[in-house]
Backbone and ligand atoms as CSV (ligand in chain L), in Angstrom:
chain,resi,resn,atom,element,x,y,z
A,1,MET,N,N,0.841,-1.189,0.000
A,1,MET,CA,C,0.000,0.000,0.000
A,1,MET,C,C,0.887,1.253,0.000
A,2,GLY,N,N,0.654,2.150,-0.975
A,2,GLY,CA,C,1.496,3.339,-1.057
A,2,GLY,C,C,1.118,4.341,0.022
A,3,LEU,N,N,1.994,5.285,0.234
A,3,LEU,CA,C,1.758,6.312,1.252
A,3,LEU,C,C,0.445,7.057,0.993
A,4,GLN,N,N,0.157,7.307,-0.298
A,4,GLN,CA,C,-1.060,8.025,-0.674
A,4,GLN,C,C,-2.302,7.258,-0.222
A,5,ARG,N,N,-2.316,5.929,-0.449
A,5,ARG,CA,C,-3.468,5.092,-0.076
A,5,ARG,C,C,-3.650,5.092,1.446
A,6,ILE,N,N,-2.539,5.063,2.172
A,6,ILE,CA,C,-2.625,5.060,3.650
A,6,ILE,C,C,-3.241,6.373,4.129
A,7,ARG,N,N,-2.782,7.474,3.523
A,7,ARG,CA,C,-3.335,8.791,3.894
A,7,ARG,C,C,-4.836,8.819,3.625
A,8,GLN,N,N,-5.256,8.283,2.481
A,8,GLN,CA,C,-6.687,8.273,2.136
A,8,GLN,C,C,-7.488,7.449,3.155
A,9,ALA,N,N,-6.931,6.303,3.525
A,9,ALA,CA,C,-7.622,5.424,4.481
A,9,ALA,C,C,-7.754,6.111,5.835
A,10,MET,N,N,-6.682,6.782,6.273
A,10,MET,CA,C,-6.721,7.498,7.554
A,10,MET,C,C,-7.773,8.602,7.516
A,11,ALA,N,N,-7.851,9.334,6.415
A,11,ALA,CA,C,-8.811,10.429,6.291
A,11,ALA,C,C,-10.232,9.886,6.367
A,12,ALA,N,N,-10.463,8.754,5.702
A,12,ALA,CA,C,-11.805,8.159,5.700
A,12,ALA,C,C,-12.171,7.718,7.118
A,13,LEU,N,N,-11.203,7.144,7.833
A,13,LEU,CA,C,-11.448,6.680,9.199
A,13,LEU,C,C,-11.793,7.859,10.111
A,14,CYS,N,N,-11.052,8.941,9.974
A,14,CYS,CA,C,-11.319,10.130,10.784
A,14,CYS,C,C,-12.703,10.673,10.486
A,15,ALA,N,N,-13.057,10.732,9.201
A,15,ALA,CA,C,-14.371,11.250,8.818
A,15,ALA,C,C,-15.456,10.387,9.432
A,16,PHE,N,N,-15.259,9.066,9.424
A,16,PHE,CA,C,-16.266,8.164,9.984
A,16,PHE,C,C,-16.369,8.362,11.499
A,17,ALA,N,N,-15.196,8.499,12.139
A,17,ALA,CA,C,-15.199,8.675,13.605
A,17,ALA,C,C,-15.938,9.939,13.991
A,18,LEU,N,N,-15.749,10.998,13.226
A,18,LEU,CA,C,-16.402,12.262,13.566
A,18,LEU,C,C,-17.895,12.206,13.289
A,19,ALA,N,N,-18.271,11.514,12.198
A,19,ALA,CA,C,-19.684,11.494,11.814
A,19,ALA,C,C,-20.433,10.375,12.515
A,20,GLY,N,N,-19.674,9.408,13.029
A,20,GLY,CA,C,-20.273,8.177,13.543
A,20,GLY,C,C,-21.499,8.335,14.416
A,21,PRO,N,N,-21.433,9.073,15.521
A,21,PRO,CA,C,-22.546,9.094,16.481
A,21,PRO,C,C,-23.854,9.599,15.905
A,22,THR,N,N,-23.792,10.324,14.806
A,22,THR,CA,C,-25.035,10.891,14.291
A,22,THR,C,C,-25.618,10.054,13.152
A,23,THR,N,N,-25.012,8.919,12.839
A,23,THR,CA,C,-25.517,8.105,11.735
A,23,THR,C,C,-26.799,7.399,12.173
A,24,PRO,N,N,-27.983,7.840,11.731
A,24,PRO,CA,C,-29.230,7.276,12.250
A,24,PRO,C,C,-29.428,5.814,11.888
A,25,ALA,N,N,-28.863,5.380,10.758
A,25,ALA,CA,C,-29.094,4.006,10.324
A,25,ALA,C,C,-28.545,3.004,11.339
A,26,LEU,N,N,-27.578,3.421,12.165
A,26,LEU,CA,C,-26.945,2.481,13.095
A,26,LEU,C,C,-27.585,2.508,14.487
A,27,ALA,N,N,-28.549,3.432,14.719
A,27,ALA,CA,C,-29.140,3.558,16.058
A,27,ALA,C,C,-29.962,2.327,16.428
A,28,VAL,N,N,-29.678,1.753,17.580
A,28,VAL,CA,C,-30.415,0.586,18.064
A,28,VAL,C,C,-30.849,0.854,19.505
A,29,HIS,N,N,-32.149,0.822,19.776
A,29,HIS,CA,C,-32.659,0.993,21.132
A,29,HIS,C,C,-32.046,2.187,21.848
A,30,GLY,N,N,-32.057,3.348,21.203
A,30,GLY,CA,C,-31.545,4.547,21.860
A,30,GLY,C,C,-30.028,4.587,21.936
A,31,GLN,N,N,-29.379,3.611,21.334
A,31,GLN,CA,C,-27.916,3.639,21.336
A,31,GLN,C,C,-27.430,3.582,19.896
A,32,THR,N,N,-26.194,3.941,19.705
A,32,THR,CA,C,-25.656,3.907,18.353
A,32,THR,C,C,-24.235,3.363,18.408
A,33,GLN,N,N,-23.876,2.631,17.363
A,33,GLN,CA,C,-22.545,2.047,17.315
A,33,GLN,C,C,-21.584,3.065,16.717
A,34,THR,N,N,-20.545,3.400,17.438
A,34,THR,CA,C,-19.558,4.335,16.893
A,34,THR,C,C,-18.209,3.630,16.898
A,35,THR,N,N,-17.215,4.275,16.329
A,35,THR,CA,C,-15.886,3.654,16.319
A,35,THR,C,C,-15.337,3.540,17.734
A,36,LEU,N,N,-15.927,4.305,18.677
A,36,LEU,CA,C,-15.465,4.230,20.069
A,36,LEU,C,C,-16.272,3.216,20.874
A,37,GLY,N,N,-17.210,2.570,20.223
A,37,GLY,CA,C,-18.063,1.625,20.932
A,37,GLY,C,C,-19.496,2.096,20.889
A,38,ARG,N,N,-20.369,1.410,21.624
A,38,ARG,CA,C,-21.785,1.758,21.619
A,38,ARG,C,C,-22.042,2.953,22.535
A,39,GLN,N,N,-22.739,3.940,22.043
A,39,GLN,CA,C,-22.981,5.136,22.853
A,39,GLN,C,C,-24.447,5.516,22.769
A,40,VAL,N,N,-24.939,6.255,23.781
A,40,VAL,CA,C,-26.328,6.714,23.726
A,40,VAL,C,C,-26.455,7.796,22.662
A,41,VAL,N,N,-27.612,7.854,22.061
A,41,VAL,CA,C,-27.863,8.873,21.053
A,41,VAL,C,C,-28.062,10.209,21.765
A,42,LEU,N,N,-27.412,11.234,21.266
A,42,LEU,CA,C,-27.541,12.553,21.889
A,42,LEU,C,C,-28.943,13.089,21.640
A,43,ARG,N,N,-29.535,13.696,22.685
A,43,ARG,CA,C,-30.887,14.246,22.548
A,43,ARG,C,C,-30.894,15.697,22.988
A,44,ALA,N,N,-31.269,16.573,22.089
A,44,ALA,CA,C,-31.311,17.988,22.447
A,44,ALA,C,C,-32.410,18.261,23.466
A,45,ASP,N,N,-33.457,17.396,23.504
A,45,ASP,CA,C,-34.591,17.643,24.391
A,45,ASP,C,C,-34.500,16.845,25.693
A,46,ALA,N,N,-33.301,16.312,26.033
A,46,ALA,CA,C,-33.172,15.515,27.260
A,46,ALA,C,C,-33.436,16.394,28.477
A,47,PRO,N,N,-34.170,15.887,29.497
A,47,PRO,CA,C,-34.414,16.702,30.690
A,47,PRO,C,C,-33.106,16.979,31.409
A,48,SER,N,N,-32.961,18.199,31.963
A,48,SER,CA,C,-31.704,18.552,32.611
A,48,SER,C,C,-31.640,17.974,34.024
A,49,VAL,N,N,-32.779,17.679,34.628
A,49,VAL,CA,C,-32.805,17.068,35.955
A,49,VAL,C,C,-33.549,15.753,35.843
A,50,SER,N,N,-32.896,14.674,36.283
A,50,SER,CA,C,-33.572,13.394,36.152
A,50,SER,C,C,-34.681,13.292,37.186
A,51,PRO,N,N,-35.868,12.870,36.799
A,51,PRO,CA,C,-36.945,12.749,37.770
A,51,PRO,C,C,-36.659,11.627,38.757
A,52,VAL,N,N,-36.869,11.912,40.031
A,52,VAL,CA,C,-36.582,10.926,41.070
A,52,VAL,C,C,-37.870,10.659,41.821
A,53,HIS,N,N,-38.172,9.415,42.071
A,53,HIS,CA,C,-39.457,9.106,42.678
A,53,HIS,C,C,-39.351,8.563,44.102
A,54,SER,N,N,-38.179,8.026,44.494
A,54,SER,CA,C,-38.149,7.449,45.838
A,54,SER,C,C,-37.727,8.517,46.853
A,55,ALA,N,N,-38.316,8.436,48.037
A,55,ALA,CA,C,-38.026,9.418,49.081
A,55,ALA,C,C,-36.558,9.355,49.478
A,56,ARG,N,N,-36.015,8.151,49.511
A,56,ARG,CA,C,-34.611,8.021,49.890
A,56,ARG,C,C,-33.721,8.725,48.859
A,57,ALA,N,N,-34.072,8.583,47.582
A,57,ALA,CA,C,-33.289,9.239,46.529
A,57,ALA,C,C,-33.377,10.759,46.677
A,58,LEU,N,N,-34.547,11.263,47.057
A,58,LEU,CA,C,-34.681,12.712,47.294
A,58,LEU,C,C,-33.734,13.134,48.404
A,59,TYR,N,N,-33.687,12.343,49.472
A,59,TYR,CA,C,-32.818,12.668,50.597
A,59,TYR,C,C,-31.353,12.657,50.141
A,60,VAL,N,N,-30.963,11.613,49.430
A,60,VAL,CA,C,-29.564,11.486,49.011
A,60,VAL,C,C,-29.171,12.663,48.120
A,61,LEU,N,N,-30.056,13.036,47.188
A,61,LEU,CA,C,-29.718,14.097,46.237
A,61,LEU,C,C,-29.784,15.491,46.849
A,62,HIS,N,N,-30.761,15.730,47.730
A,62,HIS,CA,C,-31.024,17.104,48.168
A,62,HIS,C,C,-30.611,17.403,49.607
A,63,CYS,N,N,-30.366,16.418,50.421
A,63,CYS,CA,C,-30.102,16.671,51.841
A,63,CYS,C,C,-28.781,16.067,52.322
A,64,ALA,N,N,-28.438,14.890,51.808
A,64,ALA,CA,C,-27.306,14.145,52.364
A,64,ALA,C,C,-25.987,14.881,52.198
A,65,GLY,N,N,-25.891,15.763,51.206
A,65,GLY,CA,C,-24.645,16.503,50.997
A,65,GLY,C,C,-24.255,17.270,52.246
A,66,CYS,N,N,-25.225,17.815,52.958
A,66,CYS,CA,C,-24.950,18.529,54.207
A,66,CYS,C,C,-25.172,17.633,55.431
A,67,HIS,N,N,-26.265,16.878,55.420
A,67,HIS,CA,C,-26.652,16.132,56.630
A,67,HIS,C,C,-25.997,14.758,56.748
A,68,GLY,N,N,-25.348,14.295,55.680
A,68,GLY,CA,C,-24.749,12.964,55.694
A,68,GLY,C,C,-25.802,11.910,55.386
A,69,LEU,N,N,-25.372,10.782,54.847
A,69,LEU,CA,C,-26.308,9.724,54.464
A,69,LEU,C,C,-27.087,9.192,55.659
A,70,ASP,N,N,-26.475,9.241,56.856
A,70,ASP,CA,C,-27.130,8.709,58.056
A,70,ASP,C,C,-27.751,9.808,58.911
A,71,GLY,N,N,-27.679,11.073,58.455
A,71,GLY,CA,C,-28.286,12.169,59.210
A,71,GLY,C,C,-27.420,12.672,60.355
A,72,SER,N,N,-26.187,12.199,60.436
A,72,SER,CA,C,-25.343,12.571,61.583
A,72,SER,C,C,-24.774,13.982,61.468
A,73,GLY,N,N,-24.958,14.638,60.308
A,73,GLY,CA,C,-24.542,16.026,60.166
A,73,GLY,C,C,-23.054,16.193,59.927
A,74,ALA,N,N,-22.574,17.434,60.058
A,74,ALA,CA,C,-21.165,17.741,59.825
A,74,ALA,C,C,-20.807,18.924,60.703
A,75,ALA,N,N,-20.053,18.642,61.784
A,75,ALA,CA,C,-19.720,19.700,62.735
A,75,ALA,C,C,-18.982,20.846,62.049
A,76,ALA,N,N,-18.058,20.508,61.136
A,76,ALA,CA,C,-17.259,21.539,60.481
A,76,ALA,C,C,-18.137,22.497,59.677
A,77,ALA,N,N,-19.250,21.992,59.149
A,77,ALA,CA,C,-20.147,22.836,58.345
A,77,ALA,C,C,-21.320,23.343,59.176
A,78,ARG,N,N,-21.281,23.090,60.465
A,78,ARG,CA,C,-22.332,23.543,61.407
A,78,ARG,C,C,-23.695,22.949,61.065
A,79,VAL,N,N,-23.685,21.689,60.656
A,79,VAL,CA,C,-24.945,20.991,60.376
A,79,VAL,C,C,-25.208,20.024,61.531
A,80,PRO,N,N,-26.270,20.263,62.319
A,80,PRO,CA,C,-26.498,19.444,63.520
A,80,PRO,C,C,-26.880,18.003,63.196
A,81,ASP,N,N,-26.646,17.140,64.169
A,81,ASP,CA,C,-27.040,15.738,64.067
A,81,ASP,C,C,-28.569,15.663,64.010
A,82,MET,N,N,-29.104,14.946,63.022
A,82,MET,CA,C,-30.554,14.931,62.836
A,82,MET,C,C,-31.199,13.631,63.353
A,83,ARG,N,N,-30.398,12.779,63.963
A,83,ARG,CA,C,-30.934,11.462,64.327
A,83,ARG,C,C,-31.894,11.471,65.515
A,84,GLN,N,N,-31.949,12.626,66.224
A,84,GLN,CA,C,-32.921,12.754,67.321
A,84,GLN,C,C,-33.958,13.819,66.986
A,85,VAL,N,N,-34.055,14.160,65.711
A,85,VAL,CA,C,-34.836,15.335,65.315
A,85,VAL,C,C,-36.337,15.188,65.596
A,86,GLY,N,N,-36.795,13.952,65.769
A,86,GLY,CA,C,-38.209,13.725,66.085
A,86,GLY,C,C,-38.614,14.327,67.412
A,87,ARG,N,N,-37.627,14.632,68.261
A,87,ARG,CA,C,-37.932,15.243,69.565
A,87,ARG,C,C,-38.519,16.643,69.407
A,88,PHE,N,N,-38.196,17.313,68.306
A,88,PHE,CA,C,-38.816,18.623,68.048
A,88,PHE,C,C,-40.335,18.501,67.948
A,89,LEU,N,N,-40.809,17.340,67.521
A,89,LEU,CA,C,-42.251,17.148,67.337
A,89,LEU,C,C,-42.995,17.157,68.671
A,90,ARG,N,N,-42.247,17.063,69.772
A,90,ARG,CA,C,-42.874,16.993,71.098
A,90,ARG,C,C,-43.138,18.361,71.698
A,91,VAL,N,N,-42.651,19.426,71.044
A,91,VAL,CA,C,-42.892,20.776,71.593
A,91,VAL,C,C,-43.676,21.609,70.577
A,92,PRO,N,N,-44.524,22.538,71.083
A,92,PRO,CA,C,-45.322,23.361,70.170
A,92,PRO,C,C,-44.415,24.141,69.217
A,93,GLY,N,N,-44.706,24.096,67.942
A,93,GLY,CA,C,-43.905,24.822,66.953
A,93,GLY,C,C,-42.821,23.963,66.327
A,94,GLY,N,N,-42.509,22.838,66.964
A,94,GLY,CA,C,-41.430,21.984,66.460
A,94,GLY,C,C,-41.790,21.330,65.129
A,95,ARG,N,N,-43.038,20.924,65.019
A,95,ARG,CA,C,-43.481,20.287,63.773
A,95,ARG,C,C,-43.306,21.257,62.589
A,96,GLU,N,N,-43.649,22.521,62.832
A,96,GLU,CA,C,-43.527,23.542,61.794
A,96,GLU,C,C,-42.048,23.808,61.480
A,97,PHE,N,N,-41.227,23.887,62.551
A,97,PHE,CA,C,-39.807,24.205,62.397
A,97,PHE,C,C,-39.103,23.225,61.459
A,98,LEU,N,N,-39.410,21.948,61.600
A,98,LEU,CA,C,-38.717,20.927,60.791
A,98,LEU,C,C,-38.930,21.134,59.297
A,99,ILE,N,N,-40.008,21.805,58.940
A,99,ILE,CA,C,-40.278,22.073,57.520
A,99,ILE,C,C,-39.746,23.450,57.119
A,100,GLN,N,N,-39.769,24.394,58.081
A,100,GLN,CA,C,-39.420,25.780,57.736
A,100,GLN,C,C,-37.921,26.063,57.705
A,101,VAL,N,N,-37.072,25.105,58.139
A,101,VAL,CA,C,-35.629,25.371,58.106
A,101,VAL,C,C,-35.203,25.640,56.659
A,102,PRO,N,N,-34.206,26.523,56.504
A,102,PRO,CA,C,-33.817,26.940,55.148
A,102,PRO,C,C,-33.414,25.786,54.227
A,103,GLY,N,N,-32.752,24.762,54.772
A,103,GLY,CA,C,-32.310,23.641,53.927
A,103,GLY,C,C,-33.477,22.930,53.279
A,104,VAL,N,N,-34.628,22.934,53.932
A,104,VAL,CA,C,-35.811,22.280,53.384
A,104,VAL,C,C,-36.547,23.228,52.436
A,105,MET,N,N,-36.811,24.445,52.927
A,105,MET,CA,C,-37.564,25.409,52.120
A,105,MET,C,C,-36.806,25.806,50.848
A,106,GLY,N,N,-35.489,25.832,50.939
A,106,GLY,CA,C,-34.699,26.245,49.780
A,106,GLY,C,C,-34.211,25.092,48.926
A,107,SER,N,N,-34.756,23.908,49.166
A,107,SER,CA,C,-34.241,22.724,48.470
A,107,SER,C,C,-34.665,22.648,47.007
A,108,GLY,N,N,-35.686,23.401,46.639
A,108,GLY,CA,C,-36.174,23.301,45.263
A,108,GLY,C,C,-37.177,22.174,45.084
A,109,LEU,N,N,-37.448,21.450,46.166
A,109,LEU,CA,C,-38.442,20.371,46.084
A,109,LEU,C,C,-39.843,20.969,46.183
A,110,ASP,N,N,-40.822,20.301,45.560
A,110,ASP,CA,C,-42.181,20.824,45.665
A,110,ASP,C,C,-42.813,20.346,46.988
A,111,ASP,N,N,-44.034,20.808,47.257
A,111,ASP,CA,C,-44.657,20.540,48.555
A,111,ASP,C,C,-44.763,19.039,48.854
A,112,ALA,N,N,-45.187,18.287,47.848
A,112,ALA,CA,C,-45.356,16.843,48.052
A,112,ALA,C,C,-44.006,16.173,48.310
A,113,GLN,N,N,-42.973,16.624,47.603
A,113,GLN,CA,C,-41.638,16.026,47.795
A,113,GLN,C,C,-41.070,16.373,49.162
A,114,VAL,N,N,-41.314,17.617,49.631
A,114,VAL,CA,C,-40.845,18.003,50.970
A,114,VAL,C,C,-41.519,17.120,52.018
A,115,ALA,N,N,-42.835,16.916,51.864
A,115,ALA,CA,C,-43.553,16.048,52.802
A,115,ALA,C,C,-42.967,14.635,52.746
A,116,GLN,N,N,-42.728,14.165,51.535
A,116,GLN,CA,C,-42.222,12.805,51.332
A,116,GLN,C,C,-40.839,12.606,51.976
A,117,VAL,N,N,-39.918,13.536,51.710
A,117,VAL,CA,C,-38.556,13.359,52.223
A,117,VAL,C,C,-38.522,13.571,53.744
A,118,SER,N,N,-39.364,14.476,54.251
A,118,SER,CA,C,-39.396,14.691,55.708
A,118,SER,C,C,-39.965,13.466,56.415
A,119,ASN,N,N,-41.027,12.896,55.859
A,119,ASN,CA,C,-41.592,11.674,56.445
A,119,ASN,C,C,-40.567,10.548,56.411
A,120,TRP,N,N,-39.827,10.497,55.299
A,120,TRP,CA,C,-38.833,9.428,55.163
A,120,TRP,C,C,-37.717,9.571,56.198
A,121,LEU,N,N,-37.233,10.809,56.382
A,121,LEU,CA,C,-36.107,10.948,57.324
A,121,LEU,C,C,-36.556,10.703,58.766
A,122,LEU,N,N,-37.783,11.104,59.085
A,122,LEU,CA,C,-38.278,10.822,60.440
A,122,LEU,C,C,-38.415,9.311,60.649
A,123,ALA,N,N,-38.904,8.630,59.635
A,123,ALA,CA,C,-39.135,7.188,59.771
A,123,ALA,C,C,-37.852,6.363,59.713
A,124,HIS,N,N,-36.839,6.871,58.999
A,124,HIS,CA,C,-35.648,6.038,58.783
A,124,HIS,C,C,-34.386,6.509,59.487
A,125,LEU,N,N,-34.227,7.812,59.686
A,125,LEU,CA,C,-32.980,8.290,60.290
A,125,LEU,C,C,-33.172,8.718,61.738
A,126,ALA,N,N,-34.419,9.100,62.069
A,126,ALA,CA,C,-34.672,9.617,63.415
A,126,ALA,C,C,-35.722,8.753,64.121
A,127,THR,N,N,-35.838,7.540,63.676
A,127,THR,CA,C,-36.904,6.630,64.076
A,127,THR,C,C,-37.252,6.660,65.564
A,128,ASP,N,N,-36.256,6.432,66.410
A,128,ASP,CA,C,-36.522,6.274,67.843
A,128,ASP,C,C,-36.992,7.556,68.518
A,129,SER,N,N,-36.721,8.698,67.882
A,129,SER,CA,C,-37.064,9.970,68.536
A,129,SER,C,C,-38.471,10.455,68.185
A,130,VAL,N,N,-39.128,9.784,67.255
A,130,VAL,CA,C,-40.454,10.238,66.805
A,130,VAL,C,C,-41.532,9.771,67.785
A,131,PRO,N,N,-42.342,10.728,68.297
A,131,PRO,CA,C,-43.377,10.322,69.257
A,131,PRO,C,C,-44.442,9.463,68.593
A,132,SER,N,N,-45.132,8.722,69.410
A,132,SER,CA,C,-46.204,7.884,68.887
A,132,SER,C,C,-47.500,8.234,69.633
A,133,PRO,N,N,-48.625,8.514,68.945
A,133,PRO,CA,C,-48.752,8.449,67.493
A,133,PRO,C,C,-48.152,9.682,66.825
A,134,HIS,N,N,-47.817,9.545,65.564
A,134,HIS,CA,C,-47.282,10.662,64.793
A,134,HIS,C,C,-48.039,10.750,63.472
A,135,ARG,N,N,-48.475,11.959,63.144
A,135,ARG,CA,C,-49.208,12.164,61.890
A,135,ARG,C,C,-48.206,12.601,60.817
A,136,PRO,N,N,-48.049,11.844,59.736
A,136,PRO,CA,C,-47.076,12.225,58.690
A,136,PRO,C,C,-47.426,13.571,58.062
A,137,TYR,N,N,-46.430,14.242,57.517
A,137,TYR,CA,C,-46.655,15.511,56.823
A,137,TYR,C,C,-47.396,15.260,55.511
A,138,GLU,N,N,-48.187,16.262,55.113
A,138,GLU,CA,C,-48.856,16.205,53.815
A,138,GLU,C,C,-48.531,17.469,53.029
A,139,ALA,N,N,-48.700,17.378,51.714
A,139,ALA,CA,C,-48.329,18.492,50.835
A,139,ALA,C,C,-49.042,19.792,51.224
A,140,ALA,N,N,-50.323,19.717,51.591
A,140,ALA,CA,C,-51.092,20.929,51.901
A,140,ALA,C,C,-50.501,21.647,53.120
A,141,GLU,N,N,-50.039,20.863,54.108
A,141,GLU,CA,C,-49.433,21.461,55.298
A,141,GLU,C,C,-48.117,22.157,54.930
A,142,VAL,N,N,-47.319,21.504,54.080
A,142,VAL,CA,C,-46.052,22.103,53.642
A,142,VAL,C,C,-46.325,23.409,52.897
A,143,ALA,N,N,-47.339,23.412,52.051
A,143,ALA,CA,C,-47.687,24.625,51.294
A,143,ALA,C,C,-48.021,25.764,52.245
A,144,ARG,N,N,-48.742,25.456,53.310
A,144,ARG,CA,C,-49.120,26.481,54.286
A,144,ARG,C,C,-47.869,27.010,55.016
A,145,LEU,N,N,-46.975,26.089,55.412
A,145,LEU,CA,C,-45.778,26.497,56.153
A,145,LEU,C,C,-44.806,27.302,55.293
A,146,ARG,N,N,-44.828,27.049,54.004
A,146,ARG,CA,C,-43.972,27.790,53.084
A,146,ARG,C,C,-44.243,29.292,53.142
A,147,ARG,N,N,-45.482,29.633,53.469
A,147,ARG,CA,C,-45.862,31.052,53.477
A,147,ARG,C,C,-45.450,31.746,54.775
A,148,GLN,N,N,-44.888,30.985,55.728
A,148,GLN,CA,C,-44.463,31.578,57.013
A,148,GLN,C,C,-42.979,31.297,57.236
A,149,ALA,N,N,-42.130,32.008,56.508
A,149,ALA,CA,C,-40.684,31.767,56.608
A,149,ALA,C,C,-40.165,32.103,58.003
A,150,LEU,N,N,-39.135,31.397,58.440
A,150,LEU,CA,C,-38.506,31.692,59.732
A,150,LEU,C,C,-37.680,32.956,59.598
A,151,VAL,N,N,-37.811,33.847,60.560
A,151,VAL,CA,C,-37.031,35.090,60.495
A,151,VAL,C,C,-35.625,34.835,61.049
A,152,ASP,N,N,-35.555,34.209,62.208
A,152,ASP,CA,C,-34.264,33.927,62.834
A,152,ASP,C,C,-34.212,32.436,63.173
A,153,VAL,N,N,-33.557,31.688,62.307
A,153,VAL,CA,C,-33.531,30.226,62.466
A,153,VAL,C,C,-32.869,29.822,63.774
A,154,GLY,N,N,-31.723,30.476,64.078
A,154,GLY,CA,C,-30.981,30.138,65.291
A,154,GLY,C,C,-31.803,30.367,66.554
A,155,ALA,N,N,-32.496,31.504,66.596
A,155,ALA,CA,C,-33.304,31.825,67.789
A,155,ALA,C,C,-34.482,30.861,67.907
A,156,ALA,N,N,-35.123,30.569,66.787
A,156,ALA,CA,C,-36.266,29.637,66.804
A,156,ALA,C,C,-35.811,28.268,67.295
A,157,ARG,N,N,-34.663,27.839,66.793
A,157,ARG,CA,C,-34.158,26.520,67.190
A,157,ARG,C,C,-33.804,26.496,68.677
A,158,ALA,N,N,-33.148,27.559,69.137
A,158,ALA,CA,C,-32.731,27.610,70.543
A,158,ALA,C,C,-33.944,27.545,71.468
A,159,ALA,N,N,-35.017,28.278,71.107
A,159,ALA,CA,C,-36.218,28.284,71.957
A,159,ALA,C,C,-36.849,26.893,71.998
A,160,LEU,N,N,-36.933,26.245,70.853
A,160,LEU,CA,C,-37.521,24.900,70.795
A,160,LEU,C,C,-36.640,23.890,71.530
A,161,ALA,N,N,-35.318,24.024,71.341
A,161,ALA,CA,C,-34.383,23.090,71.981
A,161,ALA,C,C,-34.484,23.199,73.501
A,162,GLN,N,N,-34.660,24.440,74.003
A,162,GLN,CA,C,-34.766,24.645,75.455
A,162,GLN,C,C,-36.037,23.969,75.996
A,163,GLN,N,N,-37.131,24.175,75.280
A,163,GLN,CA,C,-38.392,23.542,75.706
A,163,GLN,C,C,-38.287,22.026,75.684
A,164,ALA,N,N,-37.645,21.502,74.643
A,164,ALA,CA,C,-37.511,20.044,74.530
A,164,ALA,C,C,-36.667,19.509,75.675
A,165,ALA,N,N,-35.576,20.231,75.997
A,165,ALA,CA,C,-34.684,19.793,77.079
A,165,ALA,C,C,-35.425,19.804,78.418
A,166,GLU,N,N,-36.238,20.863,78.620
A,166,GLU,CA,C,-36.996,20.971,79.875
A,166,GLU,C,C,-37.972,19.801,80.038
A,167,ARG,N,N,-38.433,19.273,78.930
A,167,ARG,CA,C,-39.370,18.149,78.984
A,167,ARG,C,C,-38.657,16.791,78.995
A,168,GLY,N,N,-37.326,16.852,79.043
A,168,GLY,CA,C,-36.577,15.601,79.114
A,168,GLY,C,C,-36.273,14.979,77.767
A,169,TRP,N,N,-36.417,15.767,76.692
A,169,TRP,CA,C,-36.129,15.255,75.353
A,169,TRP,C,C,-35.093,16.143,74.671
A,170,PRO,N,N,-33.836,16.173,75.130
A,170,PRO,CA,C,-32.842,17.072,74.540
A,170,PRO,C,C,-32.567,16.743,73.066
A,171,VAL,N,N,-32.464,17.800,72.268
A,171,VAL,CA,C,-32.110,17.599,70.858
A,171,VAL,C,C,-30.617,17.841,70.719
A,172,ALA,N,N,-30.064,17.579,69.535
A,172,ALA,CA,C,-28.628,17.756,69.312
A,172,ALA,C,C,-28.263,19.225,69.543
A,173,PRO,N,N,-27.080,19.488,70.107
A,173,PRO,CA,C,-26.681,20.882,70.348
A,173,PRO,C,C,-26.527,21.642,69.036
A,174,ALA,N,N,-26.812,22.943,69.077
A,174,ALA,CA,C,-26.599,23.783,67.895
A,174,ALA,C,C,-25.106,23.889,67.645
A,175,LEU,N,N,-24.714,24.043,66.380
A,175,LEU,CA,C,-23.283,24.082,66.060
A,175,LEU,C,C,-22.890,25.441,65.507
L,1,HEC,C1,C,-26.576,23.488,52.451
L,1,HEC,C2,C,-26.631,22.517,53.538
L,1,HEC,C3,C,-27.978,21.905,53.860
L,1,HEC,C4,C,-28.823,21.236,53.003
L,1,HEC,C5,C,-28.638,20.944,51.523
L,1,HEC,C6,C,-29.933,20.798,53.811
L,1,HEC,N1,N,-29.771,21.210,55.102
L,1,HEC,FE1,FE,-31.020,20.837,56.619
L,1,HEC,N2,N,-29.890,21.984,57.859
L,1,HEC,C7,C,-28.704,22.588,57.525
L,1,HEC,C8,C,-28.250,23.394,58.648
L,1,HEC,C9,C,-26.968,24.226,58.689
L,1,HEC,C10,C,-29.190,23.243,59.659
L,1,HEC,C11,C,-29.212,23.920,61.050
L,1,HEC,C12,C,-30.224,25.017,61.066
L,1,HEC,C13,C,-29.815,26.137,60.166
L,1,HEC,O1,O,-28.838,26.818,60.464
L,1,HEC,O2,O,-30.457,26.264,59.104
L,1,HEC,C14,C,-30.208,22.345,59.135
L,1,HEC,C15,C,-31.307,21.946,59.854
L,1,HEC,C16,C,-32.238,21.037,59.405
L,1,HEC,C17,C,-33.320,20.519,60.205
L,1,HEC,C18,C,-33.599,20.880,61.650
L,1,HEC,C19,C,-32.670,20.031,62.505
L,1,HEC,C20,C,-32.046,20.773,63.663
L,1,HEC,O3,O,-31.586,20.074,64.573
L,1,HEC,O4,O,-31.995,22.020,63.642
L,1,HEC,C21,C,-34.023,19.660,59.422
L,1,HEC,C22,C,-35.248,18.842,59.803
L,1,HEC,C23,C,-33.389,19.652,58.137
L,1,HEC,N3,N,-32.303,20.501,58.158
L,1,HEC,C24,C,-33.819,18.888,57.076
L,1,HEC,C25,C,-33.258,18.973,55.805
L,1,HEC,C26,C,-33.787,18.266,54.678
L,1,HEC,C27,C,-34.991,17.337,54.692
L,1,HEC,C28,C,-33.003,18.616,53.604
L,1,HEC,C29,C,-33.181,18.184,52.173
L,1,HEC,C30,C,-34.439,18.503,51.560
L,1,HEC,C31,C,-31.987,19.532,54.082
L,1,HEC,N4,N,-32.175,19.723,55.421
L,1,HEC,C32,C,-31.002,20.077,53.304
L,1,HEC,C33,C,-28.052,22.467,56.311
L,1,HEC,C34,C,-28.586,21.893,55.173
């Protein structure tokens, strides 16, 4: 094979590699065969946020970054341990506080998702601290609480924590 033929073959290979992923005739089940292997077909209309349906997945994506997968928090980032957080439910205003904290209200989750992830964390991460009986949160309640933002989170928490401690149910110390 002469040098000229080799150059031609290389050029053809490069052209195929560049054009490969967009060749519709090769697309199989949303994937396409390219010189680099099988790849997903690019979609201009792909959603930018993948829809998530499980409460645990909501927690992992939207809360665990600060609170940790087990809810133990992060002292360095001043995120309190959430594993006893159900104790807030034992004092007036505590039920509202758990929804009105900035991490929840600013999460970008809708009312139903906030109710879902809050119910999940109480049931799975703070299990032993939740009083019985306990009424799970619902979307309508979250919608109502959204309209009453906390003015001073630290002061609200301190007042609730003091009441809880007085009743024999101390919550994690503020950080
Ligand atoms: C950017 C970090 C961050 C994210 C993300 C975050 N939080 Fe928080 N969260 C905090 C901090 C810090 C506090 C302590 C109160 C405060 O300063 O806001 C807190 C407090 C709380 C509290 C009250 C517990 C206590 O002891 O004060 C609850 C309940 C809570 N978060 C739930 C959630 C849930 C549910 C999510 C996900 C939807 C979430 N948080 C996302 C940082 C975060």
